[in-house]
C-alpha positions, 0 to 999 in steps of 0.5 A: 290553631288560633284562639281569637274567637269572635265573642257574642258581641261581634268583636274579635279579641284574644282570649287569655286562657291557661293551657299548661301546668306551669301556669303560663298563658297559652301562646295561642291565647296571646296572639292570632299569628303562628310561630315557627316550632324551632323558635318557639321551643328555643325560648319556652324554656327561658320564659319565667313563670307567668300568672294565670290570666282569667278570660273575660266572660263570653257575655258579661251582661248575662248575670243581670237578666236584662231580658226579664227586666226590660222586655215586659215594657215593650218589644225590641223595635227599631232604634229611636230616630231623631226623637224630637221630630216626634213632637212635630214642631219645625221650630223645635227641629231647627233649634235642636239642629242649631244646638247640635251644630254650635254647642261648645260641650259637643265641640269639645267632645268631638275634639276629644274623639278626634284626638283618640283617632290620632292615638289610634293612627299612632298605634297602628303605625307601630305595626308597620315597616319603619324606615329612615335616611341619613346624610352626614358630613364630618369635618376633622381639623387635624394636621391632615384636614379631612372632610368625610361624607356618609349616606345611609338608609335603614328599615326595621319591622317587628314581627308581632308573634305574641300579639303585643302590637296588635293588642295595643292597636286594638286597645286604641281602637276600642278607646276611640269607639268609647270616646265616640260613644261619649260624644253621642252622650253629649249630643243626646243631652244637647237635644234633650236640654234644648227640648226641655227649655223650649217646652218649658218656655211653652209651659210658662207662656200657657201659664201666663195665658191661663192666669190672664183668663183667670184674672178676667173671671175674677174681675167679673166676680169682683164687679158683682161683689162691689155692686152688692156692697154698694147696695149694702147687701154684703160686707166690705170684707167680701170685696177685700177677699176678692181683691186678695185673690186677684192680687195672688194672680199678679204674684203668679204672673211675676213667677211665670215671667221670671221662669220664662226668662230662665228657660230662654237663658237655658236655650242661650246656653245650649244653643251657644247663641248669646242673642237669646239672652237679649230675647229673654228680656222680651218675655218670649215674644220671639218664640213661636209658641202661641199655638202649641198645646202640651195636651195635644202634644202628649196625645199625638206623641206615642211612647217609644218601644222599649226593650233590651236593644234600646237599652244597649244602644244607649251611648253611655252603655256603649262607652262602658262596653268599649272601655271594657273591651279596651281593658281586655285588649290592654291585658293581652298586650301586657301579657304578650310583653313578657315574651320575646320580641323579634325584629328584622332590620336592613340597612344600606350605608356608604361613606367617602370624602365626597358625595360621589365616593360615598355613593360608590363605597357602600355596604348593605346589612340585614339583621334579625334581633330577638330580645327576651326579658330575663330580669326586670324586677317583676315590672312586667308581671306587675303590669299584667296584674294592674291590667287584670285589676283594670279589667275587673273594674271595667267589668264592674262599671259596665254591669253597673251602667247597665243596671243604672240604665235599666233602673232609670228607664223603669223609673220613668215608665212608672212615673209616666203611668202615675202622671197619666193617672193623676192627670185623669183624676185631676181633670175629674176634680176640676170638672166637679170644682167648676160645677160647684163654683158655677152653682155657688156663683149663681146662688150668690148672684140671686142673693141666697148663696154664701160668699165664703162657699163661692170664694172657696169654690173659685179658689179651688178652680183656679188652683186646679187649673194651674195644677192641671197645666203643671201636670201636663208639663211634668208628663211632657218632661217625663216623655223627653227624659224617656226619649233621652234614656233610650236614644242612641245619640247618633244624630244627623248634625254637623258634629255628631254624624261623622264617619266611624273610626276606620278599621278592618275589624268586625267591631268598627264595621258593625258600629259604623253600620249602626248596629248594636254592639251588644 
């Protein structure tokens, strides 16, 4: 009876279970193919004792209690789509698609995935019939000079009773899936970094606009102070303090302009478009951000539904999961390598002094060869132990990846709530500061107010206005990072929407259909 039970994640893997008193893995646990009873009995007595192989847990994520950790934050909804479209900006959509098409890091990840597909094709080729043909002409310079032709054809096929070749093929397939998940991780980073750079440019442009409005208000206040100074109503130090406050805005302008150029340089990097480096010198004139409001963007953009399904759809989690399954398949192949190999071969060969005679004089042969390991110095046993250790490491990495992903999402959700509450508080403070400034300024114009109180109130307004805009940028930054932390990374682009690794197994079918492997 076959022991290839489908695991809870939809993947068929050979389970390695000890089933006898000798400590050897059971035959059914090493392969999904039956073997004739006589051949099995002939070699069981000749096999050296094997170490017990611990099976992989049916649900490796069960000890983490992710349901308790994640479902309190939202229901398990549908997978996050091309999340940057939720910001409703045609220009951002165009830039992200350009990054997904042109980014060199994504191109390198795609090439690595293609290489893993070639490794998979090579592993599958080992399971097929191999055949070769030969033509040889031999010249012998002896007293009786002779010329001899030989023609031949040979074919061989290994009967994979123990699942060695099947395990190697499954390992290559799962490694290719892991490499595809790694490519999706890069695609997700490209989309996020382009979005952050674009909205960062928007933030700096809005900051420059706010500074210009503040400068106009300060210049109006400075005119009032100058007029009172000319009439001898105030001291010259009042004028100087107003001028100092105005000059501080000039310094803020220089910082905002430099940051704007830095964000545009980041766009050049992620878009793989050097033209953006020249645009950076134009202080953002090429960006259509004039009508973009971060406050309205946040209000119109809902928080994505977050649950266990979204967490498990992350490409880094999927990459770790496929790597774990690949290590399990490699362990099965290493254990199967300790058992005999049965190979069938057939050949046809002819020889003669000419091609015609070689075709007339031919012989056919059919052979079955069985090779069983007897003495190998313990190398096969050591390979099994190495693969066991690799699988333990992969299991620990998988669980750590899940915990780190959950911690990241939880941290972003906590930060999001804090920033929202902080923005509400800062908005109330700003409203009170503006009322205070208007009151103090009105008293100052009538000549009954205190200049220092008016100046302090004005400074508070200027500072809080910039802080409120910076807080909106932090919230937008947090929202983008939250999308990145729960996105599957399978976006529609020229590089990342390629077909999945072709396979008849349930694994590739489920991944190609866009389902979650966990």
